N, C-alpha and C positions, 0 to 999 in steps of 0.2 A: 587471492586477496591482494589489493593494490598496496604498494609500498607506502609505509607511513612517512617516509622521508619526503615524499611529494607533498604531504599535508603541511609540513613545516614551511616548505618553499612557497606554497600558495598563501599560507597565513602571512608571510612577510610581504607578499604582493598586495594583499588586502590592507595591511597596516600602512604600507607606503602610499597606496592610492587614497586612503582615508586622510592621511596627513596632507597630501597634495590637494585635497578638495577644499582645504581652508579650515581654520579654527572655527568651531561652533557650528559647522555645517553637518547636518544629518542626512545621509543618503536615504532616499525613499525606497520602500519595498517595490519591486517590479510589479507593474500592473498585470501584464500577462495577456496571453491569447484567449480567444473564445473557444467554447467546447468543440465546435465543428472543425476548428483548426487543429486542435489536439487529436481529434478523431482521424482527420486526414493524415496526420503524421503517423499515427498508430497503424492505420491501414497500409501506408507505404512501407513501414518497417516490417509488418507481418508479411508482405508480399515479396520480400527479398531477403538476402543475407547481409547483415550489417557487421562488417569486420571490426570497425573501430567505433563502437557505440558508447560503451562506458569509459569515461576518462579519455576518450579519443584513442583508446589502445585495446580495450577488451571487446570481444565480439558479443553480439546479442544472442547468446546461446541459452534459451529458456528451457529448463529441464523439468519443470513441475506442470501441474494442471493449468497454471496461469497462461501457459503458451496457447491453450485452446480457448481462452477468453476472447470474446469478440472485440474488434477495434473500438466499437462504441462504448462497451463497458470498460475497457482499459482507459479510454479518455475520460469517462465519468469518474473513475477512481482517481485518476491524475488530478482532475480539477478539485475534487473534494479533498484530496490529500494536500494540495497547495493552499486551499482555503483554510484547512485546519492549521497549517503552519503559520499562516498570516494571523489567524486569530490568537495563536500562541505568542505572537510578537516576534517571530524569527525574522531577522534582517542582518545576515552575516556580513554584508558589505559595510555595515555601520558598526556591528558589534558581534564578535565571534562567540561571545558568551550567550547570545540569544539562541544558539543552536538547540533545537528540540531533541532530547535524548532518544536513541534508537529504541529503547524499551517502550517509550510513549508512541513512537511511530508504529511499532509492531502491534501494540494494543489497538491502535486505531485501525490497522489493517485487518486484524482478526474480527473486530466488531463490524467493520464495513463488509467484508466478504460474507460473514455469516448473516447479514441482513440483505444481501443482494440476491439476484436471480441464480447466482452460482453457489448458493449456500450448500445445496446437496452435493454438488461436485467437489467443493472444498472439504466438506466433512467426510466424504468418502475416501479421500486421500489418506495414506499412512501419515503418521504424525511428522516423520521426517520430511515428507513431501510437502506437508502443509507449512512447515517452518521454511522450506525452500520457496514455496508459493508466496509467503509473506515477504521474504527477502527480495525475490525477483520483482514482485509487484511494486515495492517501494523504490527500488533502484530504477525500474523502467518508468514508473510514473514521473519521477524527477527528471529523467532524460527526455521523455516525450514532451513534457511541458516546456523544458528548456529549448528543445529543437524547434518547437512551434513558436516560441518566443523569439528565437533567433531569426526564423523566417519572417515573422511579423515585423521585426525591426530591420529587415533587409541586411542582417549581419552587422548592423551599426550598434554594437553592444558596448556599454561602458566597461572599461577594464576592471573596475572593482566588482561589478556584477558578475563578470565572467570568472574572476578569481574566486568569488564567493560560491559560485555554482560548483566549480571543481573541488573546492574545500569540502562543501557539503557532500558531494558525490563520493569522495574518498572516505569521509567519516561514516556515511551509511554503508559503504562497501565493507568497512571494517567493524560493523556492528557497534559503533562507538556511542556511549552515553554522554561523554564529554571528551575534550581534547586529550585528556590524560587516561581515558578508560577505553582502550580497544577491546573488542570482544571476539567471539568465535562462534562457529556453528554449534559446537558441542555445548557451549554455554547457553546458547539459545534453546537447544533441546532440553537441557536441564531446567531452564527457567519457565518454559511454556508447556512442557509435556503434560503436567497435571491439569492445566487450564484447557488445553485442547482435548484431553481425555474427558474432562467434565462436560464440555460442550457436546461431545459425541455421545456420551451417555444420556445427557439431557434430551438429545434428539431421539435416541432409542426409547427413552421413557415416554416421551411425548407421543411417539408412534404407537407404542404398546398401549398407552392410556386411551388413545383414539380408537384402536382396535377393540379394546375392552368395552368402551362405551358403545361401540357399534353393535357388539354381541349382546350387551345388556338391553339396548333399545330393541333389538330384534326379538329377544326373549319376551320383553314386555308386550310387544305387538302380538306375538303368537299367543300369549296368555290372554290378552284382551279378546282376540278372535275366538279362542276356545271358550271364553266365558260367554260371548255373544251366541255361539252355537248352542251352548247348554240352555241358555235362556229361551231360545227359539223352540227347543224340544219340550219345554215345560207346558 
């Protein structure tokens, strides 16, 4: 877990940068790269070992099924994740209070992966691994988008935007719902266990209902065929 002291340092940088931008000035939300640029970044990251990926200090060591997700799908998730944050009004370079809580990010990730082509792979993971998948995908999506954005801007990044990114990265790394609410993996497990179990059981029920319907349809078909044979003998 990344040290929370770094969060306070970054917060002061953002505050100073905002003051230096002039009174009454609102920093705009970054426009960002295109999908193919984020996919290229994901493909590059998947093909090598990144030692300083998160916070420019932690390696990109993916331990859940998210590691096996294709670069194209990683990029799609990153773009949709960034879009969700924008729709929620997040703009940390202008206002730290605009931060979207981790619990809302986790709910977004659960919904997204369960409606993706990786639904079955996600649901087949043990609950602890699914919680790790959610965590890794959120962290990685933010970094993939940021790295692609840096490349697009030729590393000419506004200092407030950079500080805001590292602030957000640390808050997500610490499962934070707000600046004063750090979380933990065990808390995430307690919070999402019943939700993930319900999703899994819903899938089992749907599969069972589908099988039951198939059996019922087959029995009806056999009964109709039997009735037709009896009619022919009369």
